[in-house]
C-alpha positions as CSV (number, residue, x, y, z in Angstrom):
1,M,-25.3,22.8,0.4
2,F,-24.7,26.2,1.7
3,N,-24.4,24.7,5.2
4,L,-21.5,22.4,3.9
5,A,-19.8,25.0,2.1
6,T,-19.9,27.4,4.9
7,S,-18.6,24.6,7.4
8,L,-15.5,23.7,5.0
9,M,-14.7,27.3,4.4
10,L,-14.7,28.1,8.0
11,W,-12.6,25.0,8.7
12,S,-10.1,25.5,5.7
13,S,-9.5,29.1,7.2
14,L,-7.8,27.4,10.1
15,I,-5.7,25.7,8.2
16,I,7.5,-18.7,-4.6
17,S,7.0,-20.4,-4.6
18,Y,8.9,-19.3,-1.9
19,A,9.0,-20.8,1.6
20,Y,7.3,-18.2,3.7
21,T,7.4,-20.3,6.9
22,M,9.4,-19.9,9.8
23,H,9.8,-21.0,13.5
24,A,9.5,-17.8,15.7
25,M,12.5,-18.5,17.8
26,A,14.9,-20.1,15.5
27,Q,15.3,-17.2,12.9
28,L,15.4,-14.4,15.6
29,P,18.7,-12.4,14.7
30,R,21.0,-12.6,17.7
31,G,23.3,-9.8,18.9
32,S,23.3,-6.0,19.1
33,S,22.2,-4.0,16.0
34,T,24.4,-4.6,12.8
35,S,24.4,-4.4,9.2
36,R,22.5,-7.0,6.9
37,F,23.5,-7.2,3.4
38,Y,21.4,-8.4,0.7
39,D,22.0,-9.0,-3.2
40,F,19.0,-8.5,-5.7
41,K,19.1,-9.6,-9.2
42,V,16.2,-8.5,-11.1
43,Q,15.8,-11.3,-13.6
44,T,13.3,-12.4,-16.4
45,T,12.0,-15.8,-15.0
46,T,9.9,-18.3,-16.7
47,I,6.7,-19.2,-14.7
48,T,4.0,-21.7,-15.3
49,K,0.6,-21.1,-13.9
50,L,-3.1,-21.1,-14.9
51,C,-2.2,-23.6,-17.8
52,N,0.0,-20.8,-19.1
53,T,3.7,-20.2,-19.3
54,K,5.2,-16.6,-19.5
55,N,8.3,-14.9,-18.6
56,M,8.2,-12.4,-16.1
57,V,10.3,-10.2,-13.9
58,T,11.6,-11.4,-10.6
59,I,14.1,-11.0,-7.7
60,N,16.6,-13.7,-7.7
61,G,14.4,-15.7,-9.8
62,I,11.7,-16.7,-7.3
63,F,8.3,-15.4,-6.9
64,P,7.3,-13.9,-4.6
65,G,10.9,-12.5,-3.9
66,P,13.4,-13.3,-1.0
67,V,12.4,-12.3,2.6
68,I,14.3,-9.6,4.3
69,Y,15.1,-10.4,8.0
70,A,16.4,-7.8,10.4
71,Q,16.2,-6.3,13.7
72,E,15.3,-3.0,14.8
73,D,17.8,-0.3,14.3
74,D,19.7,-2.6,12.0
75,R,21.2,-1.0,8.9
76,I,20.0,-2.7,5.6
77,V,22.2,-2.8,2.5
78,V,20.8,-4.2,-0.6
79,K,22.6,-4.3,-4.0
80,V,20.2,-4.1,-6.9
81,T,21.6,-5.3,-10.3
82,N,19.0,-4.7,-13.2
83,E,19.3,-7.7,-15.6
84,T,16.2,-7.0,-17.4
85,P,15.4,-4.6,-20.2
86,Y,12.9,-2.9,-18.2
87,N,13.7,-0.1,-15.9
88,T,13.0,-0.8,-12.1
89,T,13.3,0.6,-8.6
90,I,12.5,-1.0,-5.2
91,H,10.7,0.8,-2.5
92,W,10.8,-0.5,1.1
93,H,7.0,0.0,1.9
94,G,6.4,1.6,5.6
95,V,10.1,2.1,6.2
96,R,10.6,5.7,7.3
97,Q,13.8,6.4,5.8
98,R,15.2,9.0,8.4
99,R,17.5,11.2,6.8
100,S,17.7,8.2,3.8
101,C,15.3,9.7,1.3
102,W,17.5,8.8,-1.5
103,F,17.1,5.3,-1.0
104,D,13.0,5.4,-0.4
105,G,12.6,4.1,-4.3
106,P,9.4,5.5,-6.0
107,S,10.8,6.2,-9.5
108,Y,10.7,9.9,-10.6
109,I,10.0,11.0,-7.1
110,T,13.3,10.2,-5.1
111,Q,15.3,8.6,-7.8
112,C,15.4,7.7,-11.5
113,P,15.0,4.2,-12.2
114,I,17.7,1.5,-12.4
115,Q,18.1,1.0,-16.0
116,A,19.0,-2.2,-17.8
117,G,22.4,-3.6,-17.2
118,Q,22.7,-0.8,-14.1
119,T,23.4,-1.5,-10.3
120,F,22.1,0.6,-7.6
121,T,22.8,-0.1,-3.7
122,Y,20.2,1.0,-1.2
123,D,21.5,1.9,2.2
124,F,19.2,2.8,5.4
125,T,18.7,2.2,8.8
126,L,15.7,1.0,10.5
127,V,15.4,3.6,13.2
128,N,13.1,2.9,16.0
129,Q,11.1,0.4,13.7
130,K,10.0,-3.1,13.9
131,G,7.1,-5.3,12.6
132,T,5.9,-6.5,9.4
133,F,6.8,-4.5,6.4
134,F,7.3,-5.3,2.6
135,W,9.5,-4.4,-0.4
136,H,8.0,-3.8,-4.1
137,A,9.0,-2.4,-7.3
138,H,7.9,1.2,-7.8
139,V,8.1,1.8,-11.3
140,S,5.5,0.6,-13.9
141,W,3.2,-2.2,-13.0
142,L,6.4,-4.2,-11.9
143,R,5.1,-4.3,-8.5
144,A,2.6,-7.2,-9.6
145,T,5.5,-9.7,-9.6
146,V,8.5,-7.8,-7.9
147,Y,7.8,-7.9,-4.2
148,G,8.6,-9.8,-1.0
149,A,8.4,-9.5,2.9
150,F,10.4,-7.6,5.0
151,V,10.4,-8.8,8.8
152,V,11.9,-6.8,11.5
153,Y,12.4,-8.2,14.8
154,P,12.5,-6.2,18.1
155,K,16.0,-5.8,19.6
156,T,17.4,-8.7,21.6
157,G,15.7,-9.5,24.8
158,V,12.4,-7.1,24.1
159,P,9.5,-9.5,23.8
160,Y,6.3,-9.4,21.8
161,P,3.5,-7.9,23.8
162,F,1.8,-11.3,23.5
163,K,2.7,-14.7,24.0
164,Y,5.2,-16.2,21.5
165,P,3.4,-18.0,19.1
166,Q,4.3,-21.7,18.1
167,E,5.3,-20.4,14.7
168,E,5.2,-17.4,12.3
169,H,4.1,-17.6,8.7
170,I,4.3,-14.7,6.0
171,I,0.9,-14.6,4.2
172,I,1.4,-12.2,1.0
173,L,-2.0,-11.4,-0.9
174,G,-1.4,-10.7,-4.7
175,E,-2.7,-10.7,-8.1
176,Y,-1.6,-12.5,-11.2
177,W,-1.9,-11.9,-14.9
178,K,-1.2,-14.5,-17.6
179,E,-0.3,-11.5,-19.8
180,D,2.9,-9.4,-19.5
181,V,2.0,-6.6,-16.7
182,V,4.3,-4.0,-18.3
183,Q,2.4,-4.4,-21.5
184,I,-1.0,-4.3,-20.0
185,E,-0.1,-1.1,-18.3
186,R,1.1,0.4,-21.5
187,T,-2.1,-0.6,-23.4
188,T,-4.5,0.3,-20.4
189,A,-2.6,4.1,-20.7
190,A,-3.0,4.4,-24.2
191,S,-6.5,3.2,-24.0
192,G,-7.8,6.0,-21.8
193,G,-9.9,3.1,-20.0
194,S,-9.9,0.7,-17.2
195,P,-7.5,-2.2,-16.9
196,P,-8.5,-5.8,-17.5
197,V,-9.1,-7.5,-14.1
198,A,-6.3,-10.0,-12.6
199,D,-6.6,-13.7,-13.9
200,A,-6.4,-15.0,-10.3
201,Y,-5.7,-13.8,-6.6
202,T,-2.7,-15.5,-5.0
203,I,-1.6,-16.5,-1.6
204,N,2.2,-16.4,-1.7
205,G,2.2,-16.9,-5.2
206,H,-0.4,-19.8,-5.3
207,P,-3.9,-19.5,-6.8
208,G,-5.3,-22.5,-5.1
209,P,-7.8,-25.1,-6.6
210,N,-10.3,-22.9,-7.6
211,Y,-8.3,-22.1,-10.7
212,N,-7.6,-24.0,-13.8
213,C,-4.5,-26.1,-13.6
214,S,-4.1,-25.1,-10.0
215,N,-5.1,-28.2,-7.8
216,N,-1.7,-28.8,-6.8
217,D,-0.7,-25.0,-6.8
218,V,-1.7,-24.3,-3.2
219,Y,-0.1,-23.0,-0.4
220,E,-0.6,-24.8,3.0
221,I,0.4,-24.6,6.6
222,D,0.6,-27.4,8.8
223,V,-0.4,-26.9,12.5
224,V,-0.6,-28.6,15.8
225,P,-3.9,-28.6,17.7
226,G,-4.1,-26.2,20.3
227,K,-1.2,-24.2,19.4
228,T,-1.2,-20.6,18.5
229,Y,0.3,-19.1,15.1
230,L,1.2,-15.5,14.3
231,L,0.4,-14.7,10.5
232,R,2.1,-11.7,9.1
233,L,-0.6,-10.6,6.3
234,I,0.6,-8.4,3.7
235,S,-1.5,-7.1,0.8
236,A,0.8,-6.8,-2.4
237,G,-1.9,-6.6,-4.8
238,L,-1.9,-4.1,-7.8
239,N,-5.3,-3.1,-8.2
240,S,-7.6,-4.9,-5.8
241,E,-8.6,-4.5,-2.1
242,N,-9.2,-8.1,-0.4
243,F,-11.0,-10.0,2.5
244,F,-9.1,-12.8,4.2
245,A,-10.6,-15.2,6.5
246,I,-9.7,-18.9,7.8
247,A,-13.0,-21.3,7.9
248,N,-14.1,-21.5,11.7
249,H,-11.0,-19.7,13.1
250,K,-11.0,-16.3,14.5
251,L,-8.2,-13.9,13.9
252,T,-6.7,-11.7,16.7
253,I,-5.3,-8.5,15.1
254,V,-2.1,-7.6,17.2
255,E,-0.1,-5.2,14.8
256,A,-1.1,-3.0,11.7
257,D,1.2,-1.6,9.5
258,A,4.4,-2.5,11.7
259,E,2.8,-0.9,14.8
260,Y,1.5,-2.9,17.9
261,T,-2.4,-2.8,18.3
262,K,-4.4,-3.7,21.3
263,P,-5.6,-7.1,20.5
264,F,-8.9,-7.1,18.7
265,T,-10.9,-10.3,17.6
266,T,-12.6,-10.8,14.3
267,D,-13.9,-13.3,11.7
268,R,-12.2,-11.7,8.9
269,V,-9.7,-8.7,7.9
270,M,-9.6,-6.5,4.7
271,L,-6.3,-5.2,3.4
272,G,-5.9,-2.7,0.7
273,P,-2.8,-2.8,-1.3
274,G,0.2,-1.6,0.9
275,Q,-1.2,-2.7,4.1
276,A,0.1,-5.4,6.5
277,I,-1.8,-6.9,9.4
278,N,-0.3,-9.4,12.2
279,V,-3.0,-11.9,13.5
280,L,-3.1,-14.5,16.0
281,V,-4.8,-17.6,15.1
282,T,-5.2,-20.5,17.4
283,A,-5.9,-24.2,16.3
284,D,-8.8,-24.9,18.4
285,Q,-11.0,-26.6,16.1
286,A,-11.6,-30.2,15.3
287,I,-8.5,-31.9,13.5
288,G,-9.3,-31.4,9.7
289,K,-8.2,-29.3,6.7
290,Y,-9.6,-25.6,6.8
291,S,-9.7,-22.9,3.8
292,M,-7.8,-19.7,4.2
293,A,-9.7,-17.6,1.7
294,M,-8.7,-14.4,-0.2
295,G,-11.5,-12.6,-2.1
296,P,-12.5,-9.2,-3.5
297,Y,-13.6,-6.1,-1.6
298,S,-15.0,-4.1,-4.4
299,S,-16.3,-0.7,-3.4
300,A,-16.7,1.3,-6.9
301,K,-20.1,1.1,-8.6
302,G,-19.7,-0.6,-12.0
303,A,-16.0,-1.8,-11.6
304,A,-15.1,-5.0,-12.7
305,F,-13.3,-7.5,-10.5
306,Q,-12.0,-10.9,-10.4
307,D,-14.6,-13.1,-8.3
308,T,-12.9,-16.3,-7.9
309,L,-11.3,-16.9,-4.4
310,A,-7.6,-17.9,-3.9
311,I,-7.5,-20.8,-1.4
312,A,-4.9,-21.9,0.7
313,H,-4.9,-24.4,3.4
314,F,-4.5,-24.5,7.3
315,K,-4.1,-28.0,8.0
316,Y,-3.9,-29.6,11.4
317,L,-1.6,-32.4,12.0
318,G,-3.2,-35.6,11.8
319,A,-6.0,-34.5,9.0
320,V,-6.5,-37.0,6.2
321,T,-4.1,-35.7,3.4
322,N,-6.9,-35.5,0.7
323,S,-9.4,-34.3,2.7
324,V,-11.7,-31.5,1.4
325,S,-11.1,-28.4,3.2
326,L,-13.8,-26.6,5.0
327,P,-14.9,-23.4,3.1
328,A,-14.2,-20.1,4.7
329,Q,-16.9,-17.3,4.9
330,L,-16.1,-13.9,3.2
331,P,-18.3,-10.8,3.4
332,S,-20.1,-9.8,0.2
333,V,-17.7,-7.8,-2.3
334,N,-19.3,-4.6,-1.4
335,D,-19.7,-4.9,2.4
336,N,-18.6,-1.4,3.7
337,L,-19.8,-2.3,7.1
338,A,-17.4,-5.1,7.4
339,V,-14.6,-2.9,6.6
340,K,-15.7,-0.1,8.8
341,T,-15.9,-2.8,11.7
342,I,-12.3,-3.8,11.4
343,M,-11.4,-0.2,11.2
344,D,-13.1,0.5,14.4
345,G,-11.1,-2.1,16.2
346,L,-7.8,-0.7,15.5
347,R,-6.2,1.1,18.4
348,S,-2.7,1.7,19.5
349,L,-1.3,-0.8,22.1
350,N,-0.6,2.1,24.7
351,P,-1.6,6.1,24.7
352,V,0.3,8.0,22.0
353,N,1.8,11.4,21.6
354,V,-0.7,12.8,19.2
355,P,0.1,16.2,17.9
356,T,-2.8,18.3,19.3
357,K,-1.6,21.9,18.2
358,I,-1.9,21.9,14.3
359,D,0.6,24.2,12.4
360,T,-0.7,23.2,8.8
361,N,-4.1,22.0,7.6
362,F,-5.0,20.2,4.3
363,F,-8.4,19.3,3.1
364,I,-7.8,17.1,0.1
365,T,-10.6,15.5,-2.0
366,I,-9.6,12.1,-3.6
367,G,-11.5,10.8,-6.8
368,L,-11.5,9.8,-10.3
369,N,-12.2,12.1,-13.4
370,V,-13.3,11.7,-16.8
371,Q,-11.2,14.1,-19.4
372,K,-12.9,14.9,-22.8
373,C,-11.3,13.2,-25.6
374,H,-9.1,15.1,-27.8
375,S,-7.5,12.0,-29.7
376,K,-7.9,11.8,-33.6
377,T,-8.4,8.1,-32.8
378,P,-11.1,8.2,-30.2
379,N,-11.8,4.3,-30.6
380,Q,-8.4,3.5,-29.5
381,N,-7.6,6.1,-27.0
382,C,-10.8,7.4,-25.6
383,Q,-12.4,4.1,-23.9
384,G,-13.0,5.6,-20.5
385,I,-16.7,6.5,-19.4
386,N,-18.9,8.2,-22.2
387,H,-16.1,8.0,-24.4
388,G,-13.7,10.0,-22.3
389,V,-10.5,9.6,-20.9
390,M,-9.9,8.1,-17.3
391,A,-8.0,10.2,-14.8
392,A,-7.9,10.7,-11.1
393,S,-6.7,13.4,-8.8
394,M,-6.2,15.0,-5.5
395,N,-8.0,18.5,-5.0
396,N,-8.8,18.1,-9.0
397,I,-5.1,18.0,-9.5
398,S,-4.1,14.9,-11.8
399,F,-0.3,14.4,-10.9
400,I,2.1,14.1,-13.7
401,M,5.4,12.3,-13.3
402,P,8.5,14.5,-13.9
403,K,11.6,13.6,-16.2
404,I,13.9,13.7,-13.4
405,S,13.4,12.7,-9.9
406,L,11.7,15.3,-8.0
407,L,14.3,15.0,-4.9
408,E,17.4,15.4,-7.3
409,A,15.5,18.6,-9.0
410,Y,14.7,19.8,-5.5
411,Y,18.3,19.2,-3.9
412,K,20.4,20.7,-7.0
413,K,17.8,23.4,-7.6
414,I,16.9,22.4,-11.1
415,N,14.1,24.6,-12.3
416,G,11.0,23.2,-14.5
417,S,10.4,19.9,-12.8
418,F,7.6,21.0,-10.5
419,T,5.7,23.8,-9.0
420,E,5.3,24.4,-5.3
421,D,1.4,25.3,-5.8
422,F,-0.5,22.3,-4.9
423,P,-3.8,23.8,-3.2
424,G,-4.1,22.9,0.3
425,V,-8.0,23.0,0.0
426,P,-10.2,22.0,-3.1
427,L,-10.5,24.6,-6.0
428,K,-14.0,24.9,-5.1
429,F,-16.6,23.5,-2.5
430,Y,-19.7,21.4,-3.2
431,D,-21.5,18.4,-2.3
432,F,-18.3,16.3,-2.7
433,V,-20.0,12.8,-2.2
434,N,-23.4,13.6,-3.8
435,G,-23.0,16.4,-5.9
436,P,-24.2,15.8,-9.5
437,N,-21.7,15.3,-12.3
438,N,-22.2,15.6,-15.9
439,I,-19.6,13.2,-17.4
440,P,-17.2,14.1,-19.0
441,N,-18.0,18.0,-19.1
442,D,-18.2,18.4,-15.2
443,T,-15.3,15.8,-14.3
444,Q,-12.4,17.7,-15.9
445,S,-8.9,17.8,-13.6
446,L,-6.0,19.9,-14.1
447,N,-2.9,18.4,-14.9
448,G,0.6,19.3,-13.1
449,T,3.5,18.3,-11.2
450,R,2.4,20.3,-8.0
451,V,3.8,19.8,-4.7
452,K,3.6,21.3,-1.3
453,I,6.5,22.7,0.8
454,L,6.5,21.7,4.5
455,E,8.5,23.5,7.3
456,Y,10.9,21.1,9.4
457,G,8.9,20.2,12.3
458,S,5.5,21.5,11.5
459,R,2.6,19.4,12.8
460,V,0.3,18.6,10.0
461,Q,-3.4,17.4,9.8
462,L,-4.7,15.9,6.6
463,I,-8.4,15.6,6.0
464,L,-8.9,13.2,2.9
465,Q,-12.2,13.2,1.6
466,D,-13.8,10.6,-0.9
467,T,-15.6,12.2,-3.6
468,G,-18.5,10.8,-6.1
469,T,-17.1,12.5,-9.2
470,V,-17.6,9.4,-11.0
471,T,-17.9,6.9,-8.1
472,T,-17.3,6.7,-4.5
473,E,-14.7,4.2,-3.7
474,N,-12.3,3.1,-0.7
475,H,-8.8,4.5,-1.8
476,P,-5.8,3.0,0.2
477,I,-3.5,6.1,0.4
478,H,0.1,5.6,1.4
479,L,2.3,8.3,2.7
480,H,5.9,7.9,2.2
481,G,8.6,8.6,4.6
482,F,6.0,8.6,7.6
483,S,3.5,7.0,9.9
484,F,0.6,8.9,10.7
485,Y,-2.0,8.6,13.5
486,V,-5.5,8.1,12.0
487,V,-7.3,10.5,14.3
488,G,-10.6,10.2,12.7
489,Y,-13.0,8.9,10.0
490,G,-16.6,8.7,8.9
491,T,-19.0,8.7,6.1
492,G,-20.3,11.7,4.3
493,N,-18.8,15.1,3.8
494,Y,-16.5,15.9,6.4
495,N,-18.0,18.5,9.0
496,P,-15.3,20.0,11.3
497,Q,-18.1,20.9,14.0
498,A,-19.5,17.3,14.2
499,A,-16.2,15.0,13.5
500,K,-15.1,12.9,16.5
501,F,-11.2,12.4,17.0
502,N,-9.6,9.7,18.9
503,L,-6.5,11.6,20.4
504,V,-5.6,8.9,22.8
505,D,-5.0,5.6,21.4
506,P,-5.3,5.9,17.4
507,P,-3.5,3.5,15.4
508,Y,-0.3,4.5,13.7
509,M,-0.2,3.6,10.2
510,N,1.6,4.3,6.8
511,T,-1.5,3.3,4.6
512,I,-5.0,4.2,5.1
513,G,-8.4,3.3,3.2
514,V,-10.3,6.7,2.9
515,P,-13.9,5.1,3.3
516,V,-16.4,4.9,0.4
517,G,-18.3,8.4,0.5
518,G,-16.5,9.1,3.5
519,W,-13.5,11.1,5.2
520,T,-10.2,10.2,7.0
521,A,-8.3,12.6,9.1
522,I,-4.6,11.9,9.6
523,R,-1.9,13.6,11.7
524,F,2.1,13.4,11.8
525,V,5.0,15.8,12.4
526,A,7.0,16.7,9.4
527,D,10.5,15.8,10.9
528,N,12.0,13.9,8.2
529,P,13.7,16.1,5.3
530,G,13.1,14.9,1.8
531,V,10.7,14.8,-1.0
532,W,7.8,12.2,0.0
533,F,5.1,10.9,-2.2
534,M,1.5,10.5,-1.3
535,H,-0.6,8.4,-3.4
536,C,-3.4,5.9,-3.9
537,H,-1.8,2.3,-3.6
538,L,-4.4,1.2,-6.3
539,D,-1.8,1.4,-9.2
540,I,-4.5,2.2,-11.9
541,H,-5.4,5.1,-9.9
542,Q,-1.6,6.2,-9.5
543,L,-1.3,5.8,-13.3
544,W,-4.2,8.2,-13.6
545,G,-2.7,10.8,-11.4
546,L,-3.9,10.2,-8.0
547,G,-1.1,11.6,-5.9
548,T,1.1,14.6,-4.9
549,A,4.3,15.1,-2.8
550,F,5.5,16.9,0.1
551,I,8.9,18.4,0.1
552,V,10.0,18.8,3.9
553,K,12.6,21.4,4.4
554,N,16.0,20.8,6.3
555,G,15.9,21.9,9.9
556,K,18.9,22.8,12.0
557,G,22.1,20.9,12.1
558,E,23.3,17.7,10.8
559,V,20.7,15.3,12.3
560,E,17.8,17.5,10.6
561,T,19.5,17.8,7.3
562,L,19.4,15.4,4.3
563,P,22.8,14.2,3.3
564,P,24.1,14.4,-0.3
565,P,22.8,11.9,-2.7
566,P,25.0,8.5,-2.9
567,T,27.7,8.2,-5.6
568,D,26.1,5.5,-7.7
569,F,22.7,7.2,-7.9
570,P,20.9,6.3,-10.9
571,R,20.7,8.7,-13.8
572,C,17.7,9.2,-16.2
């Protein structure tokens, strides 16, 4: 114990059903960089699934929402009109928003929500970015139904670093509840406990034949024997991480989080919410119908999860229409080794320019908390572990959303919305993974809207450490405004003297799973002025406070300075 604390102290001192199918060449945008305009209407739509009919929020009345197609360096203009009674925003997940922080989309971080009847136009450029992204609501739990793919092709004449596939297909993994998700969130928050599990997993909005009333609610890809297909896998799940596999077929990963990787072949992949992986699949098996399966990866001890698989079909031309699909084999729900094996295989396609000299070091613990119950109606409001109230934190600080957006408060110098004292190291050091905890007495977190200021151009390293405060768990952490190099990861407590880093070809990502009872090291250069949210992409953890924000100051000159807000910027 002394060695761990001493080591860490030493280190810290250094401190729809929508048609998600397209032919690769037919859809390629032509010409030089251009502006692409989209019109998003946030609408309440009647949907029937799982023997149940309900009204839910969608974009343009389709689920999943419309695909945005673009090309590297294109300007994207999306007019969003809110025709529902709910507040809404749209986040363009993975888009780095160079000098366009006003359009990033997380509610109360970069903007106030678009209220009922209001319109806001997002306007940004895809600077030096291409690959598979997605967009989703970033307010309450509307993300469960308001999401869609965002495909950005290379510039005209620039090929993929692999042979062009026969076709490309978008595969979005999601979750579906029969009840209204906004009401589920409100009820969960009021209870102090955990949310109900989803009623179904979905693949492109379809649950598949394992669920009631879903024999014909199945997504299907028709494939030609011998041909190779590119699948753009996106995890839009709300509160679950998921394995994906195709029966009897190998998956070759060629891109992760919109960055090319060295080809890596595996039997299955795992995606946490917010992650995107492109895989090549060759139809090299006997003619037939094969299952594409989505199932749970649940790493937290005692956590409830949906255990029924969503199934889609990978169907060879010539297969009998009503033939039974061959089942796909997924790992066990808590197979941490399977997840590590996938991560071990991710490498940037070429050597990269990783920051080696670090200006700012952070050591950030990540985990759940149980607060003492102070409610006068504990049976209704204290349904967490041991009759407490569930929370989550970074460095034992549970993030509280402000009343106006952090970006507006920072830009206009409005006092009282946040403090600049997010701790760069834990408030105390102990055996983070295995330390004893007396719930709820020793699991209290502090509350606050605490942020950290970064100088423009500073080279930043974050060590993200999972904790066993309540339970160890894989946490998909997403950083807005940046991609980062995943230079290291491991099990147990981080030891700077023993940790091994890859500074040659680490993957370049925007969402990374901090391993169960382990740590991850990431590096990036803070060269994008604005306010950038970092949070767990499991929405229940975000609701409980697992997040913080970085404020990157302006640099020198116009190209290093955040412009003023747009004229139609939403008001709270």
